[in-house]
N, C-alpha and C positions, 0 to 999 in steps of 0.2 A: 504493499500499499504506499509506503513511504517513497519507494522508487518512483511510482507513478506520480505521486504528489510533487516530487522534485521536478519530474519531467514536465508536468503541467505548468509548474511555476516558471521553469526555463522558457517554455514556449510563450507564456504570457508576457514575460519580460521582453522577449524579442518582438512580440506584437506591439508592445508599447513604442518601441523604437520605429517600427514600420509605420505606425500611426502618425508619429511626428514627421516622418519623411513624406507621408502622403500629401500633407498640405504645401509642401515646397515643390512637389514633383508636377503640379499642374502648370500648364504653359498656356499663356494668352494666344488665342488665335489657333490653338491646336485643332486638328481634324476631329478629335473626339477626346473624351476624358481619359487622363492617364494616371495610372496608379502603380507604384512600385511593389513588386512581390519579391520573395527570397530568391527567385530564379531570374528576375529581370522585370523591366517595366512593361505594362500591357496597356493598350489603347483600345477603348471600347466605343460604343455609340450612345446616343441619348434617344429616349422615346419620342415619338412625333409630338407629344404634348410638352416635352421638356421636363417631365417630372421624374423620370427614372433613368439612371445610368445603367447601361447593359454591357456585360463583358462575357463573350462566348468563346468557348474552345481554348481555355487556359489549361496547359498541361499540368497535372498535379503528380505525375509519375512518368518514368521513362517508358517508351513504347515496349510492351511485353512481346517482343519478337525474337527470332533466333534462339539463342541460348536463354533468353529471358522468358521464353514461353513456358508457362507453368512454374513460374517462380513468384515469390512475394514481390509486390511492386517495389521498384527501385526509384531513387530520387530522379526528378526530372533534371535534364542538362540545363545549365544556365545559359542565357543568351545575352548578347550585348545590344544596345540600341533599344528601339521600341518595337515590341511584337503586337501586331494587329490582333484584336480579340473581337472579331465582328462576325464570325461564322461558327456554327456548332461544329464540334469535332465529330469525326466519323463515329457511327454507333459500332459497338462490339459485334464480333462475329455471330451471326444468327440467320436462321432461315425465316421464310414468311409463314409464321405460325399463327398469329392472331390478326384476323382481318380488320379489326377496329383500330389497329396501330398505324398511324400516319407520321412519317418522319420528314424532317427538314434538313437532314445532313447528307453527306456524300457517301456514307458507309454502305455495307459493312466492311470492317477492317480490323485487323489485329491491333493496329496503331489506334487505339480508342480511348485512352485514359486521360480524358479532358473533363473540365467542369465549367460551370457558368455562374455568373453572379449578377443579380439584379439589386440595385441600390437606390433608395430615394435620393434625388438630386441634391437635396440640401443636407446631406448626411456627414459632411466632413467634420471629423471630430465628435460626432453625435453619440457614438457607442450604443448603436441600435441592437435590438435582439436579432439573432440569426436563426433562420429556419433552413435546415439542410434536408432536401427531398431526396427519397430513394424510390425509383420507379419500379413497378411490378412487371410481371410477365412470366411467372413460374420459374424464375432463374434460367430461363431459356431464351427470352426475347425482351425487347424494350430499350429505350434510349431517352436521353434528356431532351431531344429535339422535337418531341411530340408537342403540337400546339396546345393540346388540353393541359399540359403541365408547364406552360410559360409562366414565369414568375413576376411578370410586370405588374399585374393588378394587386397581388399580395404586397409587393413593395410599396405600393401607393398607401398602404395601411400602416406604414412606419416600421417595417422589418426588412432586413437584408435576407435575400433568398439565394441559396446555393443549391445546384443540382449537379451530380456527377454521373458519368458512365461507370459501369463496372462489368468485368468479364462474365460471360454467360456459358451455360451448358458445358460442353466438352472443354472449351477454352478456359472456363472459370472454375471447374470442379473436377478435373481429371486428377486421379490419385494413384498413379503407377508406383509400385514399390520402390523403383529407383529414384523417384522423386523424394520419397521419405528419406532415403539414405543420403542424398546429396543436400537435404535441407539442414542437416545438423541438429535437427530437433525431432527426428523420426516422425515427421508430419508431412502429409500431402493432401492436396485438395484445398477447397475453401478459398481460392485465389479471388474469386469475386467479392467475398466478404472482406478479405484483406485489402482489396481496392477501396472499399467503403471506409475502412479504418484509416487508410492512407489519406483519403479525402478529408476526413475529420482532422487528421493531423495538420494537413494544409490549412484548414480553417483556423486552427489554433495559432498557426504561424503567421498567417497573412491577412486574416479578415479585418483587423483593426485598420489596415491601410485603406479599406473600402468603407470605413465608418461603422463596422460591426463590432460587437462585444464578444470576445472569445469566451467570456465567463457567463454568457447568456445565450446558449445554443440549444435549439430544439431540433431533434431529428424526427422526421415524419415520412411516412410511406404507405403505399397501398399494395394489397395482395403480397407478392414476393417482397416488396419493399416494406410491408408491415412485418412479414417474417423476419426481414433483416433488422428492423427496429428491435424486435424482441431478442435477436441474436446479439446485436451490439450492446444491449443492456446486460446480457449474460456473460459476454467475453471479458476477461480481465484485461485484455489489451485496450479496449475501447470505452469501457463503462464510466470512466472519469472524464470523458471528453465532451460531455453534453450535460445539460441540467434539466431537460424535460423531453418527453417522448409522446408521439401521436402514432397510433396504429389504426389503419383503415383496412379491415377485413383480412385477418390472418396472423399466426404466430407460429413459432417453432414448437409449441406445446400441444399441438393436436395429436390425433392418433391416426388419421388416414394417410398422412404424409410424414411418417415418422423419420427421425434422424437415423442415419446408417452408421455402423461402426467402421473405422478405418480399414480394417481387414476386409470387410465386405466390398468397400469401395475400391480397394486395391485389386481384389479378384475380378471385379467387373472390368476395371481398367485394362488388365492383362488380357482378359477375354476379348475385349473390343480391339485392342491392338493387334491380336493375333488374327482377328477376322478381317483385317485389312492388310495382313502381310507384314506387320511390324513386330519384330522380335525383341526390341530394346527401346529405351527411352530415346536414344540417339536417333533411331529410325523414325520414331514418332515425331521428333522435332524437325527432321529433315523433310517431312511431308509438307506440301503446300497447304496453306490454310483452307483454300477452296476445296481441295480434295478431302480434308478432314471434315469440313462442314457438310459436304455431300454425303459422306459415310455416316455421320451422326444423324443426319435427317432421315436416311434410310432406316437406320436402327430405331429412331424414334417412332416410325410408322408401326413398329412391332412393340411399342410400349417401353422402349428403353430410353433412359435419360440420365445424365449426371446431375447430382444433387448434393447439397452440403453434408458433411459427415463429422463425427466426433473425432477430430484429428489430433487431439492432444496438445494443440498450440492455441489456435483461435478458440476452440472448445476443449478445455482441459477435461471436462466431463460433459455428459449429456445435459442439454439445457434444462430438462426437467429436474435433474439433480441439483443444478445450480440454483434454480428458483426455489426448489424445496428447502434448500439449506439457507435461504435468505441472502445469497451472495450476489444477486443481481444489483443493478444500479438503483440507488435510492432516489429516484426522481419521480416527480408527478407524471401520471400517465393519463392520457385521454385516448379511449379506444372504443371500437364498435364494429358494426358491420351493417349490411344492407338487408332490407326485408326479404328480397327475393334472390338470394345468392345461388340457390340451386335450381334444379329442373326436375319437374315431376316425372319426365320421361326417363331420367336417370334411375329413378326408384322402380318404376313399372316395367322398365325394359321393353320387352316385346308384348307384354300383356296389355289388355284393354284397361284404361284408367277408371276402374270401378271400385266400389267398396269391397266386393269379393276378392278382386285381385290384390287390393291393399292388404287384406288379412292373409292371403296366401303368401305374398312377398314377406310380410313381417315374420310369418312362421319359418320361412326359408332362411331369413337372415338372423333371427334371434332365438330360434329354437324354444327351449324351456322359459325363456324371458320375454316371449312374444306377447303374452298377456299383459305384462307390465308396460311394454312398449305401446300396445294398443290403447291402454288407458290414457297415456300421455299424448298420443297423436290421434285425435278424434276422427271418426270415419263413418258416422251414421248415414251419411248420403254420399253419392258419388263425388259431389262437388266438395264435400268436407274431406273425403279421402284424397282427392287430388291436391287440396291445399296442404294437407298433412304430409303428403308425399314430397311436395316442394319444400316444405319446412324441413323435413328430415334430410333431404338432399343437401339443402343449405347448411344444416348443422353438421353433417358429416364432412362437407367440403371445407367450410370456413368458420361457421359460428361457434362450434364447440371449442376449437382451438383458441379463438379470440377470447371466449368466455373464460377458458382455463387460465389464460394469461392474466386477465383482469383479476380473477379470483386469487391467483397466487401472489400478485403484487398487493392485493388488498389485505389478504390474510397475514401476509408477512409483516404488515404494518410499516411498510417501507416508505409510503408516501400517499398523497391524495390520489384518488382515482375518479375519473369522470367517464361514464359509459353512454353511448348513443346508439340509436338504430336509425338509419337513413331510409325514409319511407316514400320519397318522391319517385314516381315513375316518369322519366323523361318522355315528352311527347314525341311520337314517331312521325315520320313523313306520311303524307296522305296515303291511305290504302294499306298501310302496314299495321299489324296488331301490336298492341303494347307488350313490351318485355318486362314490365313491372320495374321495381327498384333493383335492377340487376347488378351483378358483380361489376364493380368499376364505375357504376352510374354517378357516384359522388364526386369523382375527380374534377370534372368541369365546374362543379359548384364550389369546391374548396378553392380553386384557382381563379374563380370568377372568369372562367374561360368558356362560357356557354357559346359564343360565336364560332368556337373552334369546330362545332358540329352543326351541320345544316338541318337543324330540327326546328319545328314551329314553336319556339320557346314562348312561354306565356309570361305576363308581368309577374305572376306569382313565382315562377321559376327565378326570375331576376332578383326578386326580393329574398327568396330563400338562399340563393347564392351569396348575396351580400351578408346574410345573417351567418351562414356557415363559415365564411372566410373571416368574419369578425370574430366569431368564437375561436377559430384556430389561431388567429394572430394575437388575440387577448391572451390565450393560453401560453403562447410563446413569450409574451411580454412579462407575465406575472405568475404563471402556473395556475391561473384561474380563468376559465373562458368567459365568466360573467362580466357584464358591463351595463352602463346606463341604457335603459330603454330596451333591453334584450329579455326574452323569456328566461326566467331564473333556472339555472342548471345546478342542482345540488350535487355534492360529492356522492360517490357510491357508498350509501350508508350501510353499515353492517347488519341492520335489521330490516331496512326498507328496499335496498337494492334498486335505487331509482335509475331510470333509463330516460334519457332525452330523445324523444321521437322528433327527428328533423323532417318537417313536412310544410305544407302550406299553413298549417296550424301547429307550429312547434310547441311542444309541451312535455313535461316529464310525467311518468307513470311508474308505479312499482313493477318490477319484473314479474310477469305472469308466466314465464316459462322456465323458472329455475328448476323445477322438478325434472324437466326434460334433460337439462344439462347434468344434473346430479345423477340421473339414471345412466346417461352416456359415459359419465366419468367412471362408473363402476365396470364398464366393458373393457376387455383387453385391447380390442381394435373396433374401428367403425367401418362396417362393410356397406357396399352398394353394388 
């Protein structure tokens, strides 16, 4: 603990010097705002209304190519002169996995470890709260260049926004045994999480120069980004580098996407390498990135993917054990999920969506515990059974793991906890059915980026987006989402378990589904 404290103090002292330098680095008549970083000066742009300074594509680590492929991120090379920071860096290697992802970068590329900063224009010396965003995509896809994750509007609410790319899939979580040997720590995999850690170190070292406060950092993310927030809270490497955390739909503490042991990940890595004719780590590093991506995309079609593991370094133990021991970050947590995270088709599979089919599937999945399950998921009509099927699908996928995270943080007495459910169903284009409050639906609302999607947005959506972004930025500023004129959001009370329902009529209610999660908590796994 003392070592990490000294490290944090050292970075803070450096950031003070950087902040002092920032005020003298501005040049009259410059093409864009200029800020000194530890690697060199960057020049950004200013938003069209002049209210936000924007810096894109700043390298926070060396390109992980050649012999640096599948190594922890190394320091970025310094540069002389002024580096343009006006374009997003390439996204990390990935296939076309999620159709709703739209990018504004030149990627994909292995050379992808870049971050972006959005800063209120009048921020020089202001020591503003910092929000560090981590994108989702199942640890297989995603990038900072998505329009729905643009930080400009959040910055207008008085925070500095940072987003970083991190390695994905095969390139981010490959765990060959030879990697463990060369690491000096008997550790392999989790390079994508180590990229996030490196970006947080960059924030500690440099954000003062942009007007941010390195001692007031909030990490926030959605889906795999939310999993990552829970992971960064658990890891002894990173848990002292931020003061608050926001998780949107997901955590490492679920059961359907459990952590793997290093040995299992190593075995999978060797098997994959052999399947493409590589008998050594050297052979794997010699293969072109495009060839590797093509091979993993074919393997993915058969259900194979690379995922975080208990590597003994980033995760010295399983995150469940870290949280159970109360060793996670002692920071306020705001977390929740969306009402319609799942799909009833996933539950019914090929069966007709009827009450009778619901009972049949419950018996197949839960055996002797089916009766208890059926009491908690009502099914007296076909419509009720369909709703319960969707609810269980969402619980199995995302909700239970997020609930478990909230519960373990709350019961540990580590900090205040605020819980939400996002209930608004975004309006779909004419002729298309509603998808409900689906997984990821809240992202545009958090970033006030509704125009990023060509939906027939309603005035009520705009109002909700302003409310959600205000809650998030208030939490980043003080650890409390509440503010003047906002619906009151109480902490997660140990007896009431209050939930903020974010909708056109945002309000809090007691948790009415706690018995569901307590039942699921008793099961060894969650099947679908």
